[in-house]
BAPA-548767 format. One record per residue: residue number from 1; chain; x, y, z of N, C-alpha, C in turn. Coordinates in steps of 0.1 Angstrom, whole numbers, padded with zeros to 4 digits. Example, Ala and Ser with C-alpha at 12.3 -4.5 7.8 and 13.67 -1.06 7.14 Angstrom:
2
REC 1 A 0132 -0057 0078 0123 -0045 0078 0132 -0033 0078;
REC 2 A 0128 -0022 0071 0137 -0011 0071 0129 0000 0079;
END
This chain:
87
REC 1 A -0038 -0082 0509 -0024 -0078 0511 -0022 -0065 0504;
REC 2 A -0018 -0055 0512 -0016 -0042 0506 -0001 -0041 0501;
REC 3 A 0002 -0030 0495 0015 -0028 0489 0026 -0028 0499;
REC 4 A 0025 -0022 0510 0035 -0021 0520 0039 -0035 0525;
REC 5 A 0028 -0043 0528 0031 -0056 0533 0037 -0065 0523;
REC 6 A 0033 -0063 0510 0039 -0071 0499 0054 -0068 0498;
REC 7 A 0057 -0055 0499 0072 -0051 0498 0079 -0057 0509;
REC 8 A 0074 -0057 0521 0081 -0062 0533 0083 -0077 0531;
REC 9 A 0073 -0084 0526 0074 -0099 0525 0083 -0103 0513;
REC 10 A 0081 -0097 0501 0088 -0101 0489 0099 -0092 0485;
REC 11 A 0100 -0080 0489 0111 -0071 0485 0107 -0061 0474;
REC 12 A 0114 -0050 0474 0111 -0040 0465 0113 -0044 0450;
REC 13 A 0123 -0052 0446 0125 -0056 0432 0113 -0064 0428;
REC 14 A 0107 -0073 0436 0096 -0081 0432 0084 -0072 0430;
REC 15 A 0082 -0062 0438 0071 -0052 0437 0073 -0045 0424;
REC 16 A 0085 -0040 0421 0088 -0033 0408 0085 -0042 0396;
REC 17 A 0088 -0055 0397 0086 -0064 0386 0071 -0066 0384;
REC 18 A 0063 -0067 0395 0049 -0068 0394 0043 -0055 0387;
REC 19 A 0048 -0043 0391 0043 -0031 0385 0046 -0030 0370;
REC 20 A 0058 -0034 0367 0063 -0034 0353 0054 -0044 0345;
REC 21 A 0051 -0056 0351 0043 -0066 0344 0029 -0061 0341;
REC 22 A 0023 -0054 0351 0010 -0048 0350 0010 -0037 0339;
REC 23 A 0020 -0029 0339 0021 -0018 0329 0023 -0024 0315;
REC 24 A 0031 -0035 0314 0032 -0041 0301 0018 -0047 0296;
REC 25 A 0011 -0053 0305 -0002 -0059 0302 -0011 -0048 0298;
REC 26 A -0012 -0036 0305 -0020 -0025 0301 -0016 -0020 0287;
REC 27 A -0003 -0019 0284 0001 -0014 0271 -0003 -0023 0260;
REC 28 A -0001 -0036 0262 -0005 -0046 0252 -0020 -0046 0250;
REC 29 A -0028 -0044 0260 -0042 -0044 0259 -0046 -0031 0251;
REC 30 A -0040 -0020 0253 -0043 -0008 0246 -0039 -0009 0232;
REC 31 A -0027 -0015 0229 -0023 -0017 0215 -0033 -0025 0207;
REC 32 A -0037 -0036 0214 -0046 -0045 0207 -0060 -0038 0205;
REC 33 A -0065 -0031 0214 -0078 -0024 0213 -0077 -0013 0203;
REC 34 A -0067 -0005 0203 -0067 0007 0196 -0060 0006 0182;
REC 35 A -0051 -0004 0180 -0044 -0005 0168 -0047 -0018 0160;
REC 36 A -0046 -0030 0167 -0047 -0042 0160 -0062 -0045 0155;
REC 37 A -0071 -0043 0164 -0085 -0046 0160 -0090 -0037 0149;
REC 38 A -0088 -0024 0149 -0092 -0016 0137 -0084 -0020 0124;
REC 39 A -0071 -0023 0125 -0064 -0028 0114 -0070 -0041 0108;
REC 40 A -0074 -0050 0117 -0080 -0063 0113 -0093 -0060 0106;
REC 41 A -0101 -0051 0112 -0114 -0048 0105 -0112 -0042 0092;
REC 42 A -0103 -0032 0091 -0100 -0026 0078 -0095 -0036 0068;
REC 43 A -0087 -0046 0072 -0082 -0056 0063 -0093 -0065 0058;
REC 44 A -0102 -0069 0067 -0114 -0077 0063 -0122 -0069 0053;
REC 45 A -0124 -0057 0055 -0132 -0048 0046 -0125 -0048 0032;
REC 46 A -0112 -0046 0032 -0104 -0046 0020 -0105 -0059 0013;
REC 47 A -0105 -0070 0020 -0106 -0083 0013 -0119 -0085 0007;
REC 48 A -0130 -0080 0013 -0143 -0081 0008 -0144 -0073 -0005;
REC 49 A -0138 -0061 -0005 -0138 -0052 -0017 -0130 -0059 -0028;
REC 50 A -0119 -0065 -0024 -0110 -0071 -0034 -0117 -0083 -0041;
REC 51 A -0125 -0090 -0033 -0132 -0102 -0038 -0142 -0097 -0048;
REC 52 A -0150 -0087 -0045 -0160 -0082 -0055 -0153 -0076 -0067;
REC 53 A -0142 -0070 -0066 -0135 -0064 -0077 -0130 -0075 -0086;
REC 54 A -0124 -0086 -0080 -0120 -0097 -0088 -0131 -0104 -0095;
REC 55 A -0143 -0105 -0089 -0154 -0111 -0096 -0158 -0103 -0108;
REC 56 A -0158 -0089 -0107 -0161 -0081 -0119 -0150 -0082 -0129;
REC 57 A -0138 -0083 -0125 -0127 -0085 -0135 -0128 -0098 -0143;
REC 58 A -0132 -0109 -0135 -0133 -0122 -0141 -0145 -0122 -0151;
REC 59 A -0156 -0115 -0148 -0167 -0114 -0157 -0163 -0106 -0170;
REC 60 A -0156 -0096 -0168 -0152 -0087 -0179 -0142 -0095 -0188;
REC 61 A -0133 -0103 -0182 -0124 -0111 -0190 -0132 -0122 -0198;
REC 62 A -0142 -0127 -0192 -0150 -0137 -0199 -0157 -0131 -0211;
REC 63 A -0162 -0119 -0209 -0169 -0112 -0220 -0159 -0108 -0231;
REC 64 A -0147 -0104 -0227 -0137 -0101 -0237 -0133 -0114 -0245;
REC 65 A -0131 -0125 -0238 -0128 -0137 -0245 -0139 -0141 -0255;
REC 66 A -0151 -0140 -0251 -0162 -0143 -0260 -0163 -0134 -0272;
REC 67 A -0160 -0121 -0270 -0160 -0112 -0281 -0149 -0114 -0290;
REC 68 A -0137 -0118 -0285 -0125 -0121 -0294 -0128 -0133 -0302;
REC 69 A -0134 -0143 -0296 -0138 -0155 -0304 -0148 -0152 -0315;
REC 70 A -0158 -0143 -0312 -0168 -0139 -0322 -0161 -0132 -0334;
REC 71 A -0152 -0123 -0330 -0145 -0115 -0341 -0136 -0124 -0349;
REC 72 A -0129 -0133 -0342 -0120 -0143 -0349 -0129 -0152 -0359;
REC 73 A -0140 -0156 -0354 -0149 -0164 -0363 -0154 -0156 -0375;
REC 74 A -0157 -0143 -0373 -0161 -0135 -0384 -0150 -0133 -0394;
REC 75 A -0138 -0131 -0389 -0126 -0129 -0398 -0124 -0142 -0406;
REC 76 A -0124 -0153 -0400 -0122 -0166 -0407 -0133 -0169 -0417;
REC 77 A -0145 -0165 -0414 -0156 -0168 -0423 -0157 -0158 -0435;
REC 78 A -0149 -0148 -0434 -0148 -0138 -0445 -0159 -0127 -0443;
REC 79 A -0166 -0126 -0432 -0176 -0117 -0430 -0171 -0103 -0426;
REC 80 A -0159 -0102 -0422 -0153 -0090 -0417 -0148 -0082 -0429;
REC 81 A -0153 -0070 -0431 -0148 -0061 -0441 -0142 -0048 -0435;
REC 82 A -0130 -0046 -0436 -0124 -0034 -0430 -0130 -0021 -0437;
REC 83 A -0132 -0011 -0429 -0137 0002 -0435 -0125 0009 -0442;
REC 84 A -0129 0015 -0453 -0119 0023 -0460 -0116 0036 -0452;
REC 85 A -0103 0040 -0451 -0099 0052 -0444 -0102 0064 -0453;
REC 86 A -0108 0074 -0447 -0110 0086 -0455 -0098 0095 -0454;
REC 87 A -0092 0098 -0465 -0080 0106 -0465 -0083 0120 -0468;
END
């Protein structure tokens, strides 16, 4: 069925609605392909980077906690001697 026969059978407004629907479909496909997919990929890359950063931060916090406990134990045992300030 060609466009002229379609217009004769269903009318010009129906043909216009079909054209508008096709245009909307093409716009949505372009937006998905050019905007949404790259944003999704960048977001997944960001989440991977964030995960590794959080792992490093957790390890550093663990080391800080261990060091604070060691210093606290030294202070309580009387092994810690503050250095004299040179005036």
